[in-house]
C-alpha positions in Angstrom: 21.2 63.4 21.4 19.8 62.6 18.0 22.7 60.2 17.3 21.9 58.3 20.5 18.3 58.1 19.6 19.2 56.6 16.3 21.5 54.1 18.0 18.7 53.0 20.4 16.3 52.7 17.5 18.8 50.5 15.6 19.2 48.3 18.7 15.4 48.0 19.0 15.2 47.0 15.3 17.8 44.3 16.0 15.7 43.0 18.9 12.6 43.0 16.7 14.5 41.2 13.9 15.6 38.5 16.3 12.1 38.1 17.6 10.8 38.0 14.1 13.0 35.0 13.3 11.9 33.0 16.4 8.2 33.5 16.9 6.7 32.9 13.4 8.9 29.8 12.9 7.9 28.5 16.3 4.3 29.2 15.6 4.4 27.3 12.3 6.0 24.3 14.1 3.3 24.4 16.9 0.5 25.3 14.4 -0.3 28.5 16.3 -1.7 31.1 13.9 -1.4 34.0 16.3 2.3 33.6 16.5 2.6 33.3 12.7 0.6 36.6 12.3 3.0 38.3 14.8 5.7 38.3 12.1 3.8 40.9 10.0 3.6 43.3 13.0 7.2 42.7 13.9 8.3 43.5 10.4 6.5 46.8 10.5 8.1 47.7 13.8 11.5 46.8 12.4 10.8 49.0 9.4 9.8 51.9 11.7 12.8 51.7 13.9 15.2 51.2 11.0 13.7 54.3 9.3 14.1 56.3 12.5 17.8 55.3 12.8 18.4 56.2 9.2 16.6 59.6 9.5 18.7 60.4 12.6 21.9 59.7 10.7 20.6 61.8 7.8 19.9 64.6 10.4 23.5 64.3 11.6 24.8 64.6 8.1 22.6 67.6 7.2 23.6 69.5 10.4 27.3 68.5 10.2 27.3 66.9 13.6 30.9 65.9 13.8 30.5 64.3 17.2 29.4 61.2 15.2 32.5 59.5 13.9 30.9 58.2 10.7 29.7 61.8 9.9 33.2 63.2 10.7 35.0 60.8 8.4 32.5 61.0 5.5 31.4 64.6 5.4 32.9 67.8 4.2 
């Protein structure tokens, strides 16, 4: 369950990264300051979800969760 939570968090981080590339640039083209400021909040959200995904992978390594293929191949 923790591994699936990490995978969902990583997918949400990807969505935020794609959104972060579009809205601030579009805001600078249209001279919309609110869209340009949105990039800062999207970056914090991306950091949060990436950290959550990393911590779930770390949890799987610490508890030897061999149902995760990456943990099974790279753990003792």
